[in-house]
C-alpha positions in Angstrom: 0.0 0.0 0.0 1.2 3.6 -0.7 1.2 5.6 2.5 1.9 9.3 2.8 3.0 10.4 6.2 2.7 14.1 7.0 5.2 14.8 9.7 8.7 13.5 10.5 8.5 13.6 14.3 8.6 10.6 16.6 5.1 9.2 15.8 5.3 9.6 12.0 8.9 8.2 12.0 8.0 5.2 14.1 5.0 4.3 12.1 6.8 4.9 8.8 9.6 2.5 10.0 7.1 -0.3 11.0 5.1 0.0 7.8 8.2 0.1 5.6 9.4 -3.0 7.3 6.1 -4.6 6.4 6.6 -3.8 2.7 4.4 -0.7 2.4 5.7 2.2 0.2 6.3 5.3 2.4 6.6 8.9 1.3 7.2 11.3 4.2 5.9 14.8 3.7 8.0 17.4 5.5 8.1 21.2 5.6 11.9 20.8 5.1 12.5 17.6 3.1 16.3 18.2 3.5 16.3 18.9 7.2 17.8 16.8 9.9 14.4 15.4 11.1 13.6 14.2 7.6 17.0 12.6 7.2 16.5 10.8 10.5 13.1 9.5 9.5 14.5 8.2 6.2 17.5 6.5 8.0 15.3 4.2 10.0 12.7 3.4 7.3 13.9 1.1 4.6 13.0 2.2 1.1 11.1 5.3 2.2 11.3 8.6 0.4 10.7 12.2 1.5 9.1 15.1 -0.3 6.8 18.0 0.3 3.6 17.7 2.2 1.5 18.0 -1.0 3.6 15.3 -2.7 3.1 12.9 0.2 -0.6 13.6 0.3 -1.0 13.0 -3.4 1.1 9.8 -3.2 -0.8 8.0 -0.4 -3.8 5.9 -0.6 -3.7 6.4 3.2 -2.5 9.7 4.5 -1.3 9.8 8.1 -1.1 13.3 9.7 1.2 13.4 12.7 2.2 17.0 13.5 2.0 19.2 16.6 -1.7 19.9 17.4 -1.3 23.6 16.8 -0.2 22.9 13.2 -2.9 20.3 12.2 -5.1 22.6 10.1 -2.1 24.2 8.4 -0.9 20.7 7.5 -4.3 19.7 6.1 -4.5 22.9 3.9 -0.9 22.2 2.7 -2.0 18.7 1.5 -4.3 20.0 -1.1 -7.3 17.9 -2.0 -7.8 14.8 0.2 -11.1 13.8 -1.3 -11.6 10.0 -1.3 -8.4 9.3 0.7 -8.2 7.6 4.0 -6.9 10.3 6.3 -5.5 9.1 9.7 -5.5 11.7 12.4 -2.8 10.8 14.9 -2.7 14.2 16.5 -3.3 15.6 20.0 -3.7 19.0 21.6 -2.5 20.0 25.0 -3.8 23.1 26.9 -5.9 25.3 24.8 -7.3 23.9 21.6 -5.7 25.1 18.3 -7.4 28.0 16.5 -10.5 27.0 14.6 -11.0 23.7 16.6 -14.1 23.6 18.6 -14.4 19.9 19.2 -11.9 17.2 18.3 -9.0 17.6 15.9 -10.4 14.7 13.9 -13.7 16.5 13.3 -11.8 19.7 12.4 -9.8 17.7 9.8 -13.0 16.2 8.4 -14.5 19.7 8.1 -11.4 21.2 6.5 -11.0 18.3 4.0 -14.3 17.6 2.3 -14.7 14.1 1.1 -11.8 12.7 3.2 -12.4 9.4 5.0 -11.1 10.5 8.4 -10.1 7.9 11.0 -8.7 8.8 14.5 -5.9 6.4 15.4 -2.3 6.2 16.8 -2.8 9.1 19.1 -3.4 7.5 22.5 0.1 6.4 23.3 3.8 7.2 22.7 6.0 6.3 19.8 7.8 3.7 21.8 4.7 1.6 21.9 4.4 1.9 18.1 7.8 0.4 17.7 7.0 -2.3 20.2 3.4 -2.8 21.5 4.1 -6.1 23.1 3.8 -6.4 26.9 4.7 -9.9 27.9 1.9 -12.1 26.5 -0.4 -9.2 25.8 -0.4 -6.5 23.1 -1.3 -2.9 23.8 -4.7 -1.8 22.5 -5.1 0.8 19.8 -8.5 2.6 19.9 -9.7 3.9 16.6 -12.9 5.7 15.5 -14.4 7.0 12.3 -17.6 7.2 10.3 -16.4 5.1 7.3 -16.4 1.4 8.1 -14.2 0.5 5.2 -11.7 3.1 6.1 -11.6 1.9 9.7 -11.0 -1.6 8.5 -7.9 -0.5 6.5 -6.6 1.5 9.5 -7.3 -1.4 11.8 -5.3 -3.7 9.6 -2.4 -1.3 9.6 -2.5 -1.2 13.4 -2.8 -4.9 13.9 0.0 -5.6 11.4 2.4 -3.9 13.8 1.2 -5.7 16.8 -1.7 -3.7 18.3 -5.0 -5.2 19.4 -7.6 -2.9 17.7 -10.6 -1.5 19.5 -13.3 0.1 17.4 -14.5 3.0 19.5 -17.3 3.9 17.1 -18.0 7.1 15.1 -15.7 10.1 14.6 -17.6 11.9 17.4 -15.7 9.6 19.8 -12.4 11.2 18.8 -12.6 13.8 21.6 -12.5 10.9 24.1 -9.4 9.4 22.4 -7.7 12.8 22.6 -8.5 13.1 26.3 -7.1 9.6 26.7 -3.9 10.7 25.1 -3.7 13.6 27.6 -4.1 11.1 30.5 -1.4 8.9 29.0 1.1 11.8 28.9 0.1 12.8 32.4 0.7 9.3 33.8 3.9 8.8 31.8 5.6 12.1 32.5 3.9 14.0 35.3 3.3 11.0 37.5 6.6 9.5 36.7 5.4 6.2 35.3 7.5 6.5 32.2 6.6 5.8 28.6 6.5 2.0 28.9 2.8 2.0 29.8 -0.1 1.2 27.5 -3.9 0.9 27.5 -5.8 -2.4 27.6 -9.5 -3.0 27.5 -10.5 -6.0 29.5 -13.7 -8.0 28.9 -15.6 -10.8 30.6 
C-alpha cells in the first residue's frame, strides 16, 4: 500500500519505520525535506522517500497526519485535496485547543478536508509503543474511531499488522475521548513518573 506520512517527528517516523518493514511504500511529507528530522526518518525506514507535504498527500492511498496539534489545520491545507483518501488523524492538543478547533482535531480535519475518509488512530500512546506494542503475553490496544467502516477496516489492519489489538470506539464523534485519553497517558507517563512504557488495555468478561 502507498502511505503518505505528513510529519517526520517521533510518531510519524515510528509508524513509517514499522510499515516500511512490512513492505508498504512510504513517502514522508516534511516542511523541510532536506532537514535533519527528515533525514533521521529516512534513515530508519527502509526504502522510504521524503518530499513536500503536498507530494506525500498525493502519493498516499492512506495519508497519516502526525504533526503538533497547533499545526494540524495548516498541514491539512498544505496537503491540497484529500477527497476520497483515508486520512488518519494521529494528532493531539494540550492546553488550549488550536485556533479553529471547537471539538476534536479529527472532526476539524473532516470539516477542513471535504470528502476525506477520516479515522482517528495512533494518538493514544507514545511512539515507543508503536515500535514495540508487546507487553509480555499481551499486546497494547489501539483505539480507533471514524464514520467510514471500510476506512476503519484498513486502518485497523495497519494497526494490527504492527502488533496492536484494535478496539473500534465507534463514530468520529468519539475522537474527543481518544484525545483526552492521550492527555491522560502523557500525564501518567511524564507528570506522575510512570515512564513511557505504559499502554492501554480494554479487559472484557
